[in-house]
MIBAMI-71561 format. One record per residue (C-alpha): x, y, z; residue number from 1. Coordinates in steps of 0.5 Angstrom, whole numbers, plus 2048, in hexadecimal, padded with zeros to 3 digits. Layout:
<markols>
((X; Y; Z); NUM);
...
</markols>
This chain:
<markols>
((807; 804; 7E7); 1);
((800; 801; 7E4); 2);
((803; 7FA; 7E7); 3);
((804; 7FD; 7EE); 4);
((7FD; 800; 7EE); 5);
((7FA; 7FA; 7EC); 6);
((7FB; 7F8; 7F3); 7);
((802; 7F8; 7F4); 8);
((801; 7FF; 7F6); 9);
((807; 7FF; 7FA); 10);
((80B; 7F9; 7F7); 11);
((809; 7F8; 7FD); 12);
((807; 7E3; 801); 13);
((807; 7DC; 800); 14);
((80D; 7D8; 803); 15);
((80E; 7DD; 809); 16);
((811; 7DB; 810); 17);
((812; 7E0; 815); 18);
((819; 7E3; 816); 19);
((819; 7E7; 81D); 20);
((820; 7E6; 81F); 21);
((822; 7EA; 819); 22);
((81E; 7F0; 81B); 23);
((81F; 7F5; 820); 24);
((81B; 7F7; 826); 25);
((81B; 7FE; 825); 26);
((818; 7FD; 81E); 27);
((813; 7F8; 820); 28);
((811; 7FD; 826); 29);
((80F; 803; 820); 30);
((80C; 7FE; 81C); 31);
((807; 7FB; 821); 32);
((805; 802; 823); 33);
((804; 804; 81C); 34);
((800; 7FE; 81B); 35);
((7FC; 7FE; 822); 36);
((7FA; 805; 820); 37);
((7F7; 803; 819); 38);
((7F4; 7FD; 81C); 39);
((7F0; 802; 821); 40);
((7ED; 806; 81C); 41);
((7E6; 804; 819); 42);
((7E8; 807; 812); 43);
((7ED; 80C; 80F); 44);
((7EE; 811; 809); 45);
((7F4; 813; 806); 46);
((7F8; 817; 800); 47);
((7FE; 814; 7FD); 48);
((803; 815; 7F8); 49);
((807; 810; 7F4); 50);
((80D; 811; 7F0); 51);
((811; 80C; 7EC); 52);
((818; 80E; 7EB); 53);
((81E; 80A; 7E7); 54);
((824; 807; 7EA); 55);
((827; 80E; 7EA); 56);
((822; 811; 7EE); 57);
((81E; 815; 7E9); 58);
((817; 816; 7E9); 59);
((814; 813; 7E3); 60);
((80C; 813; 7E5); 61);
((808; 815; 7EB); 62);
((801; 813; 7ED); 63);
((7FD; 816; 7F2); 64);
((7F6; 814; 7F5); 65);
((7F2; 812; 7FB); 66);
((7F2; 80C; 7FF); 67);
((7EC; 80A; 804); 68);
((7EC; 804; 808); 69);
((7E7; 801; 80D); 70);
((7E9; 7FA; 810); 71);
((7EC; 7F6; 80B); 72);
((7E8; 7FA; 805); 73);
((7EB; 7FF; 801); 74);
((7EB; 804; 7FB); 75);
((7F0; 807; 7F7); 76);
((7EE; 80D; 7F3); 77);
((7F3; 810; 7EE); 78);
((7F2; 814; 7E8); 79);
((7EF; 80F; 7E3); 80);
((7EF; 809; 7E7); 81);
((7EC; 806; 7ED); 82);
((7EE; 800; 7F1); 83);
((7E8; 7FD; 7F6); 84);
((7E8; 7F7; 7FA); 85);
((7E3; 7F5; 7FF); 86);
((7E8; 7EF; 802); 87);
((7E5; 7EA; 7FD); 88);
((7E5; 7ED; 7F6); 89);
((7EA; 7F2; 7F3); 90);
((7E7; 7F7; 7EE); 91);
((7EC; 7FB; 7E9); 92);
((7E9; 800; 7E5); 93);
((7ED; 804; 7E0); 94);
((7E9; 80A; 7DD); 95);
((7EC; 80B; 7D6); 96);
((7EA; 804; 7D4); 97);
((7E4; 804; 7D8); 98);
((7E5; 7FD; 7DB); 99);
((7E5; 7FA; 7E2); 100);
((7E9; 7F4; 7E3); 101);
((7E6; 7EF; 7E8); 102);
((7EA; 7EA; 7EC); 103);
((7EA; 7E6; 7F3); 104);
((7EE; 7E9; 7F9); 105);
((7F4; 7E5; 7FB); 106);
((7F7; 7E8; 801); 107);
((7FD; 7E3; 800); 108);
((7FE; 7E6; 7F9); 109);
((7FF; 7ED; 7FB); 110);
((806; 7F0; 7FD); 111);
((804; 7F6; 800); 112);
((7FD; 7F8; 7FF); 113);
((7FA; 7FF; 801); 114);
((7F7; 7FB; 807); 115);
((7FD; 7F7; 809); 116);
((801; 7FE; 809); 117);
((7FD; 800; 80F); 118);
((7FD; 7FA; 813); 119);
((801; 7F5; 816); 120);
((804; 7F1; 810); 121);
((80B; 7F1; 812); 122);
((80D; 7EC; 817); 123);
((80C; 7E6; 812); 124);
((80D; 7E9; 80B); 125);
((813; 7ED; 80D); 126);
((81A; 7EE; 810); 127);
((81A; 7F5; 813); 128);
((81F; 7FA; 816); 129);
((81F; 801; 819); 130);
((823; 806; 814); 131);
((823; 80D; 818); 132);
((81F; 813; 817); 133);
((81E; 818; 812); 134);
((819; 81D; 810); 135);
((813; 81B; 80B); 136);
((80E; 81F; 809); 137);
((810; 824; 80E); 138);
((810; 820; 813); 139);
((815; 81C; 818); 140);
((814; 815; 816); 141);
((817; 80E; 819); 142);
((81A; 80A; 813); 143);
((819; 803; 812); 144);
((81C; 7FE; 80D); 145);
((818; 7F8; 80B); 146);
((81B; 7F2; 807); 147);
((816; 7ED; 804); 148);
((818; 7E6; 807); 149);
((815; 7E3; 801); 150);
((81B; 7E4; 7FC); 151);
((818; 7E3; 7F6); 152);
((814; 7EA; 7F7); 153);
((815; 7EF; 7F1); 154);
((817; 7F4; 7F6); 155);
((81D; 7F4; 7FB); 156);
((81C; 7F9; 800); 157);
((816; 7FD; 803); 158);
((817; 803; 807); 159);
((811; 806; 80C); 160);
((812; 80D; 80F); 161);
((80D; 80D; 815); 162);
((80C; 814; 819); 163);
((80C; 815; 820); 164);
((804; 814; 820); 165);
((805; 80D; 81D); 166);
((803; 80E; 816); 167);
((806; 80D; 810); 168);
((808; 813; 80C); 169);
((80C; 810; 806); 170);
((812; 80C; 804); 171);
((815; 808; 7FE); 172);
((815; 801; 7FB); 173);
((81B; 7FF; 7F7); 174);
((819; 7FA; 7F1); 175);
((81F; 7F5; 7EF); 176);
((81E; 7F8; 7E8); 177);
((821; 7FE; 7EA); 178);
((81A; 802; 7EB); 179);
((819; 806; 7F1); 180);
((812; 808; 7F4); 181);
((812; 80E; 7F8); 182);
((80B; 80F; 7FC); 183);
((808; 814; 801); 184);
((802; 814; 805); 185);
((7FE; 81B; 807); 186);
((7F8; 81D; 80A); 187);
((7F7; 817; 80E); 188);
((7F0; 817; 811); 189);
((7EE; 812; 816); 190);
((7E7; 80F; 817); 191);
((7E5; 813; 811); 192);
((7DE; 812; 80F); 193);
((7DE; 80C; 80A); 194);
((7D8; 809; 807); 195);
((7D8; 801; 806); 196);
((7D6; 802; 7FF); 197);
((7DC; 805; 7FD); 198);
((7E0; 7FE; 7FD); 199);
((7DC; 7FB; 7F7); 200);
((7DB; 7FD; 7F0); 201);
((7D5; 7FF; 7EE); 202);
((7D5; 7FE; 7E6); 203);
((7CE; 803; 7E6); 204);
((7D3; 809; 7E7); 205);
((7D7; 807; 7E1); 206);
((7D3; 807; 7DB); 207);
((7D5; 802; 7D6); 208);
((7DB; 800; 7DA); 209);
((7DE; 7F9; 7D7); 210);
((7DE; 7F4; 7DD); 211);
((7E4; 7EF; 7DC); 212);
((7E3; 7E9; 7E1); 213);
((7EA; 7E6; 7E3); 214);
((7E7; 7E2; 7E9); 215);
</markols>
């Protein structure tokens, strides 16, 4: 779970080639509509729940948090952990250790970072297909299945649940080791008032914090 939240938030390239012939038009239409809506926002705020389940589907651990995004910048706030990115630097703060790890942001090293999840990441990195409808979080949703073009990834499939307003409300990620991550998105607030200083780490607000610079 910690690895996932440390910016594999949805286990979600390096040697990537588009594979449009393997993708269906209905899935692309739904994904494009979702991407267009998200790209039209100045900012957003949403709550999420992330559940780790074993190969038997039984939930082992649940994390709840809040996600803020403004352009390519984002901040993930969880109980005991914060992940902050200004599109140049990533700060990962752990409360128990009072430690922040600082690293360079590398978009090519990401699988599905929080920012990617709400934008057009799919055409070059994934094959996708429409998988019908299902109720998720009480909403009627279109289900889109994505598989990574780069088969060396540690996960085999990603599932997105997109509601009728073209917003992601949940889904699943299947890792090759048998784990499954289930996620739900709620309280979606478009164009939320989000200050720019939310996307940098201010050590003065964390007395005694140990800074581990990995750059």
